[in-house]
N, C-alpha and C positions, 0 to 999 in steps of 0.2 A: 476479215476484214467486211463488213457492213456494207452492203451495195444501198446508197441514198436514194429514195425516190422521189421524184421530183413533182412537186405540185402545181396543179396548173390553176392560174385565175380564171375568174367566170369568162372574161374577153378574150383568152388564150383557149378558152374551152371553145366556145362560140366561132373564133374565127375556124380553129381545125376541124370541126365536127362539121360546119359548112363546107370545106374542102377537102372532106374524107369520103371514099366511096360506101363506108357503111357507117351506122349511126351510131353515137356512143351516147349512153347517160351521166352523167356526173353527179355524182356526190362528194360534196366539200372538200375540191382538188383532183379526185380520183375519177379516171376515165374507165365507163365500164362499156367493152365492145357489144353492138348488138348485131351480129350476124343474120344473114335472112335465115327463115326458118323451113320446118318441111314444108312438103307437098301437102300433111295432114293438117297442120300449124296454119298456112294460107288459105285452105279452103274453110276451116273454121272461122279464120276472123274474117273472110269474103261472106260467108253465109250468116256471121252476126250482123256484120255492118250492113247488111242487106235487109234483112229481119227486122234489125232498127229503122231503117231509113221507112221502109213500107210501114212500120207500127206508128212511126213517130210521123208519117207524112201530114197529118192535118193540124199538126201541133209547130208551136214555136219552139222547135228544136233544131241543131245541126249533131250530124254524124260526121267523126273526123277518123281517118284512117292512124295506119301507123309511123306516117311522117310528120305527124304535128307533134311538137315538143311540148311538154306540159311543167311549167313552173311550180316546183314545191316551195320553195324560198330562192333568194338569190345566190344560193351556192347550190341548190340543185334541182336537176332536171332530169324529166325521165319522158321514155317514149311508149306511152301504152300502145296496147293493139289496136283499141278502140277508144275513143273518148266522146262523150256525148253530153253536149252543153243545152240544158233546159232555158230558154230567154236567150238574149244576142250575146255571142263570144266576145270577149274582151283580149286583148294580145299585149302582150310586154314589148311588142317592138311595132315599127310600121311594115315589116314585113309578113305580118302576120304567120310567124311561124313557132311563137310562144304563146302557149293558151294560158290563160289565169284563172277561168272559171268553168272548167268540167265539172260537171253535175254526176257523169257516171264514167268510171273507166274499166277498162277489160283489158285482162291478159289472159295469154293462153301459153300455157306451161309447156316447156320439154323438159327433160330428164336434166338436163343442165341450168336450168333456171328456176325449178322450183322451190329450191329453199329462200332465194332472194323474192319470188315473187310470194312465197305465202309466209314470209316470216319479216322480211326488209320492208317489202315496198307498201306493208299494210300500214305500218307506222309512219312512213312516207306519205303515202295518200291522205291519213289522218291527220294530218297536218295542213291539210289543204280544208279552208273551211267551206268550200263550194263542192266538195266531193262529198255527197250522200250515198253513195253507193260504189261497190268494187267487186266486179266478178271476177273469178278466176276460171277457167277451162281448162280442162285436160285435152294435149292432143294424141294420148295413146287408149283413153276408155272415154264411156259417156260418165263424166261425173265433170261437177262445178259447185263450187264454192261462191255461196252470194252472202255478201257483208253491207249490211245500212246502217251507218250512223246514226248512234244514241246517244243522250246524255253523258252515258256511263262507260262509253265506247262503240266496239263494232259490235253488231248481232250478227252471228253466223247461222246461215241456213246452209244444207248440204243435198246437192241431187245426184240420183246416178243412175235414172230410167229414161229411156227415150221417150215415155209417155209424160215426164215430167215438164209442168211450166213455170219457169219463175217468174213471178210478180216485180214488176221493178218498177215499185212503188213511187221513188223520186220523178220517174218519167211516165208513171201512170197507164204501163202497157206490160204487156205480158211476153217473154220468150219461151219458144217452145225449143227442149233440147232436140228433138226432129229436127228442126232447122237447120238448128246449129252444127249437127253430126250427119246431115246429110250428104252423100258421097263421099264420108271418111271412111276410108278402110280401116277398122279397128281389129285388134285382135280379141280372138272369142275369150 
């Protein structure tokens, strides 16, 4: 006998997620739990956020942490590890918890999220017209994938050396992998 999986409505998801102790992404009725990350994950997120705040301090940009929900469309909501808006943020709600216009999103991948972040989310983020760049950072090794929007799809660049600097063109700034991975204990 097949087990029927109940699909949630958007309203049910939003109420459930607000009351939950952990965040959940939501894709067309499916809840995807987002448990807390490892120490390395959190250090990379904090270092990336800090570096972006400093690099963008003299610009009309806003850096958000992983508590900010991003709307892909009415039935899809994600929690990037870092979101950056160039210009003024636009929200879907009065509580300012659903962001509509990120310019760049950042995900720090773990072994359990690698496929979702490198495959599924690429297409989801591509569906958000405001997103001009998607940065994926590996938590277990120095490795970054930087995708920028082009007319024909995403342009991919990869970086794997602490000396590498990533030109985040949509934000007109540079992100150093040495800054991102500072204080992270990586395997040799």
